[in-house]
C-alpha positions in Angstrom: 109.7 93.6 -22.4 113.0 93.0 -24.3 111.9 95.2 -27.2 111.0 98.2 -25.1 114.3 98.0 -23.2 116.1 98.0 -26.4 114.2 100.9 -27.6 114.8 103.0 -24.5 118.7 102.3 -24.6 119.0 104.1 -28.2 118.7 107.5 -26.3 122.2 108.7 -26.2 123.8 111.7 -24.2 123.8 114.0 -27.0 120.3 113.5 -27.8 119.2 114.1 -24.2 121.3 117.4 -24.0 119.8 118.6 -27.3 116.2 118.1 -26.0 117.0 119.8 -22.8 118.5 122.9 -24.7 115.3 123.3 -26.8 113.2 123.3 -23.6 115.5 125.9 -22.2 115.4 128.1 -25.2 111.5 127.8 -25.3 111.2 128.9 -21.6 113.6 131.8 -22.2 111.6 133.1 -25.2 108.3 132.9 -23.1 109.8 134.9 -20.3 111.4 137.5 -22.7 107.9 137.7 -24.5 105.6 138.1 -21.6 108.0 139.8 -19.1 107.5 143.4 -17.7 109.5 146.0 -19.6 108.7 149.0 -17.5 111.5 151.2 -16.5 112.7 151.1 -12.9 111.4 153.6 -10.5 113.8 156.3 -9.2 115.1 156.1 -5.7 112.9 158.1 -3.1 114.6 161.4 -2.3 116.2 161.7 1.1 114.2 163.5 3.7 116.0 166.7 5.1 115.3 168.4 8.4 114.8 172.2 8.2 115.5 174.3 11.2 114.2 177.9 11.4 115.5 180.5 13.9 113.3 183.5 14.6 114.5 186.6 16.3 112.4 188.4 19.2 111.4 191.1 16.7 109.1 188.9 14.8 105.4 189.6 14.8 102.6 187.3 15.7 101.5 187.3 12.1 104.9 186.5 10.7 105.1 183.5 13.2 101.7 182.2 12.0 102.7 182.3 8.5 106.2 180.7 8.9 105.1 177.8 11.4 101.7 177.4 10.0 100.5 177.7 13.5 96.9 179.0 12.4 96.3 176.0 10.2 94.2 173.5 12.4 95.4 170.6 10.2 98.9 170.8 11.6 97.6 169.4 14.9 95.6 166.1 14.0 95.8 164.7 17.6 92.9 165.5 19.9 93.8 168.6 22.1 92.0 171.8 23.2 94.5 173.9 21.1 94.2 172.1 17.8 91.7 171.1 15.2 89.9 168.8 17.5 89.4 171.5 20.1 87.9 174.0 17.8 85.7 171.3 16.2 84.2 169.5 19.2 86.1 169.6 22.3 85.2 173.1 23.3 81.8 173.1 21.8 78.8 173.0 24.1 76.6 169.9 23.7 73.3 170.6 22.1 70.3 170.7 24.3 67.8 168.0 23.8 64.4 168.8 22.5 62.0 166.1 22.1 59.8 166.0 19.0 56.9 164.4 20.8 54.8 167.1 22.5 53.4 165.8 25.8 50.5 167.5 27.5 51.0 168.4 31.1 49.7 165.9 33.7 45.9 166.4 34.6 45.3 165.2 38.3 42.0 163.8 39.1 39.9 165.3 41.9 39.9 162.6 44.7 38.9 163.0 48.3 41.1 160.7 50.3 38.5 160.9 53.1 35.9 159.1 51.1 38.0 156.2 50.1 36.3 152.9 51.0 33.0 154.5 51.8 31.1 154.5 48.6 31.8 154.3 44.9 31.3 157.2 42.7 28.7 157.3 39.9 30.1 155.3 36.7 30.4 157.1 33.5 27.7 156.9 30.9 27.7 153.6 29.2 29.5 151.7 32.0 27.8 149.3 34.5 27.4 150.3 37.9 30.0 149.0 40.4 28.8 146.7 43.2 29.5 147.9 46.7 30.3 144.2 47.7 33.7 144.9 46.3 34.8 147.3 48.8 36.2 146.0 52.1 33.6 146.1 54.8 34.6 148.2 57.9 33.8 146.1 60.9 35.1 145.9 64.4 38.0 143.5 64.4 38.0 141.4 67.6 40.9 139.1 68.3 39.8 135.7 69.1 39.9 134.6 72.6 43.1 132.8 73.7 42.9 129.0 74.0 43.8 127.7 77.5 45.2 124.4 77.5 44.9 122.3 80.7 48.3 122.3 82.5 50.0 119.0 82.6 50.2 117.8 86.0 53.6 116.4 86.8 53.4 113.7 89.6 55.1 114.9 92.6 54.2 111.7 94.7 54.2 108.0 94.1 51.4 106.5 91.8 49.5 103.2 92.0 47.8 101.5 89.2 46.4 98.0 88.3 47.0 95.8 85.1 45.5 92.6 83.7 42.2 91.3 84.7 42.0 93.2 87.9 42.1 96.7 86.2 38.9 98.7 87.0 37.6 96.1 89.7 39.3 97.7 92.7 36.8 98.5 95.6 37.3 101.9 97.2 39.8 104.5 96.6 43.5 103.5 95.4 46.1 103.6 98.3 47.9 106.7 98.9 51.6 106.2 98.4 54.2 108.4 100.0 57.6 109.6 98.3 60.7 107.4 98.9 63.8 109.0 100.2 66.9 107.4 98.4 70.2 108.5 96.8 69.4 106.7 93.6 66.3 106.7 91.4 64.0 104.0 92.4 62.2 101.9 89.6 58.9 100.4 89.8 57.7 97.6 92.2 55.5 95.1 90.4 53.5 92.7 92.6 51.6 89.6 91.1 48.2 89.4 92.8 45.9 86.3 92.7 42.2 87.1 93.6 39.3 84.5 94.4 35.8 85.0 93.0 34.7 86.7 96.2 37.3 89.5 95.6 39.8 88.6 98.4 43.5 88.4 97.8 44.8 84.8 97.9 48.5 85.6 97.1 50.7 88.5 96.6 54.2 87.8 95.0 56.9 90.4 94.2 57.9 90.2 90.4 60.1 93.3 89.9 62.3 95.0 92.6 62.6 98.7 92.6 66.0 98.9 94.4 64.9 99.4 97.8 64.0 96.6 100.1 61.7 98.8 102.5 59.7 100.0 99.3 59.3 96.5 97.9 58.1 95.2 101.4 55.5 98.0 101.7 54.3 97.2 98.3 53.6 93.6 99.0 52.0 94.5 102.2 49.6 97.0 100.5 48.8 94.5 97.8 47.6 91.9 100.4 45.0 94.5 101.8 43.5 95.3 98.5 39.8 94.2 98.0 38.2 93.7 94.6 34.7 93.3 93.2 33.2 89.8 93.2 33.3 87.9 89.9 30.6 85.7 88.5 33.1 83.7 86.5 33.9 81.4 89.5 37.5 81.3 88.9 40.8 82.9 90.3 41.8 86.1 88.7 45.2 87.4 88.1 46.7 90.9 87.8 49.6 93.2 88.5 49.9 96.0 91.0 52.4 98.5 89.9 54.0 100.9 92.5 55.7 103.9 90.6 57.7 105.4 93.5 58.6 109.1 93.6 62.1 109.4 94.6 63.4 112.3 96.7 67.0 113.2 97.9 67.8 112.7 101.5 68.3 115.8 103.5 72.0 117.0 104.0 73.6 115.8 107.3 73.7 118.5 109.9 77.2 119.5 110.7 78.7 118.1 113.8 79.8 120.7 116.3 83.3 120.1 117.8 83.4 120.4 121.5 86.6 121.6 123.0 
């Protein structure tokens, strides 16, 4: 390290300037040797504007010669009075002629009245066409309308039995009348106990309908029911359901005022 430092310190200022001058002279010589020595181009001439005045006595031919109006190249822009107008703007478009020669249509002889009745005879070499392919002309009859039984809306009170007593009632079920009330009545449910002989032992009101008179009538009707005897030798239990039909009370008659 010490030796290399001493060797680099031996370059003096004069020696550095001499080396730089040699490189500068070498670069200048290369530029002079390979540089372009063509003479400079002359400056472009200045454009001058020419104005020509023509008198009224000038003829049309002289006007065309002086202003070069007859030369279509003077008007390069598209226009009907220039080169484009004479070339393609004022020319009629060529009519189209197809190179493919098409023969005129040849219509087949077909009688519309015979459509669907029978098939014509097939050409030679082709199998015969089955007549089953054609739609058979038959009398079209619309299917009879389906009448559904109308749904009977109960318009009166309904009585039914539930539990062990269902289906064992003797005689016809009791006919219940509609109940007049301002509010809609619910069902009156009466618990019934029946002995083996079919007589009602007890009738107890389980569910109230909202009208004390209707509930009392339900209990009274339940006690009068008779059922078929049973061979089981025990007491049977069931429920008598009274589904009341509720109607609105008639409007009160207006009271007449006496003077």
